[in-house]
C-alpha positions as CSV (number, residue, x, y, z in Angstrom):
1,M,101.0,88.7,85.1
2,P,101.6,90.8,81.5
3,I,99.0,93.1,80.2
4,E,98.8,91.3,76.8
5,D,97.9,87.6,78.5
6,A,95.5,89.6,81.3
7,K,92.1,88.9,80.6
8,F,89.9,92.1,81.5
9,T,86.5,90.5,82.4
10,L,84.6,90.1,85.6
11,P,83.0,87.0,86.1
12,K,80.0,86.2,88.3
13,S,82.7,84.1,90.4
14,A,84.3,87.8,91.3
15,R,81.2,89.6,92.5
16,L,79.8,89.5,96.3
17,K,76.0,89.1,96.3
18,S,75.4,88.0,99.8
19,S,73.7,91.6,101.5
20,L,74.6,90.2,104.5
21,L,78.0,89.7,104.2
22,I,78.7,93.4,102.3
23,K,76.7,95.2,105.6
24,N,79.2,93.4,107.6
25,I,82.4,94.8,105.1
26,V,80.7,98.3,105.8
27,R,80.1,98.0,109.5
28,Q,84.0,97.4,109.8
29,R,84.9,100.7,108.9
30,D,88.4,99.5,107.1
31,A,88.6,101.7,103.7
32,V,90.6,103.3,101.7
33,F,89.5,106.2,99.8
34,S,90.1,108.9,95.9
35,F,87.1,111.1,95.5
36,P,84.8,110.1,93.8
37,I,84.8,106.5,95.3
38,K,85.3,104.8,99.1
39,C,86.5,101.5,98.8
40,F,85.4,99.1,101.9
41,Y,87.5,95.5,102.1
42,S,87.7,93.0,104.5
43,M,90.6,90.5,104.8
44,E,89.9,86.8,105.0
45,K,92.9,83.6,105.1
46,N,92.0,81.5,102.5
47,E,93.7,78.1,102.5
48,D,92.6,76.6,99.2
49,R,93.8,79.8,96.9
50,K,93.3,83.2,96.9
51,A,90.5,85.0,96.0
52,L,89.6,88.8,94.9
53,K,85.3,89.3,94.9
54,V,83.7,92.9,94.9
55,A,80.8,94.7,95.1
56,F,79.1,98.0,93.7
57,L,77.1,100.5,95.9
58,V,75.8,103.3,94.2
59,S,73.0,105.6,96.8
60,K,69.7,106.3,95.9
61,K,69.6,109.1,98.4
62,R,72.5,110.7,96.1
63,F,71.5,109.6,92.4
64,H,67.4,109.3,92.6
65,H,66.8,108.2,89.4
66,A,67.6,104.3,88.6
67,V,69.1,105.5,84.9
68,E,72.2,107.4,86.8
69,R,72.4,104.8,89.7
70,N,72.8,102.1,86.6
71,R,75.2,104.7,84.7
72,V,77.5,105.4,88.0
73,K,77.9,101.2,88.8
74,R,78.8,101.0,85.0
75,L,81.4,103.2,84.6
76,L,82.6,101.5,88.4
77,R,82.6,98.1,87.0
78,E,84.6,99.4,84.0
79,A,87.1,100.9,85.7
80,Y,88.2,98.0,88.4
81,R,87.7,95.1,85.5
82,I,90.7,97.5,83.6
83,H,92.8,97.7,86.9
84,N,92.3,94.9,88.4
85,Q,95.0,93.0,86.8
86,E,97.8,95.6,88.0
87,F,96.7,94.2,91.5
88,E,98.5,91.8,93.4
89,L,97.3,89.7,95.8
90,P,99.4,87.6,98.2
91,E,98.9,83.7,99.0
92,N,96.3,82.2,100.8
93,L,94.3,85.4,101.6
94,A,90.9,86.4,100.6
95,L,90.1,89.7,100.3
96,N,86.7,91.6,99.8
97,L,86.3,94.6,98.4
98,C,83.0,97.3,98.6
99,W,83.2,100.2,96.3
100,M,80.5,102.9,97.2
101,M,80.3,106.4,94.9
102,V,80.6,109.5,97.7
103,G,80.2,112.0,95.1
104,S,76.9,113.4,94.6
105,E,77.5,114.4,90.8
106,L,77.8,112.5,88.1
107,P,81.3,111.6,87.7
108,T,83.5,111.0,83.8
109,F,85.0,107.9,83.1
110,H,88.4,109.6,84.0
111,Q,87.7,110.8,87.3
112,V,86.3,107.3,88.1
113,E,89.7,105.7,86.6
114,V,92.4,108.0,88.5
115,A,90.3,107.0,91.9
116,A,90.0,103.6,90.9
117,Q,94.1,103.5,89.8
118,Q,94.6,105.5,93.3
119,I,92.4,103.0,95.5
120,F,94.6,99.4,94.0
121,Q,97.7,101.4,95.0
122,Q,96.3,102.2,98.5
123,L,95.1,98.7,99.4
124,Q,98.6,97.4,98.0
125,A,100.8,99.6,100.7
126,K,97.9,98.3,102.9
127,L,98.5,94.3,102.2
128,K,102.6,95.1,102.1
129,A,101.9,96.7,105.7
């Protein structure tokens, strides 16, 4: 999809909300890493259409104040929203992602954006392998 035609949105239908599903994805331990983000993922065959869903996790242990956690989640969502257009998902495949912040200091948007690009590149390489 050309960037000019891309819609840089993150609709509710593209978000993971089920805590059971999120726990299962993290327990599977399939992950890619680029500091300060660790991305857990699970793939499943989807006969209807291709689907990409995501959840953003920030630990209360690392960021004690809700303001900081919300700021980090906002940065993660923004980086994901901008760079997910470059990611090509194969047909009939559903991919569930959990982006987890592993750093303990408040990151800049540039750090998160670079990590997001690297995560998408690593995921693309894993899908092609």
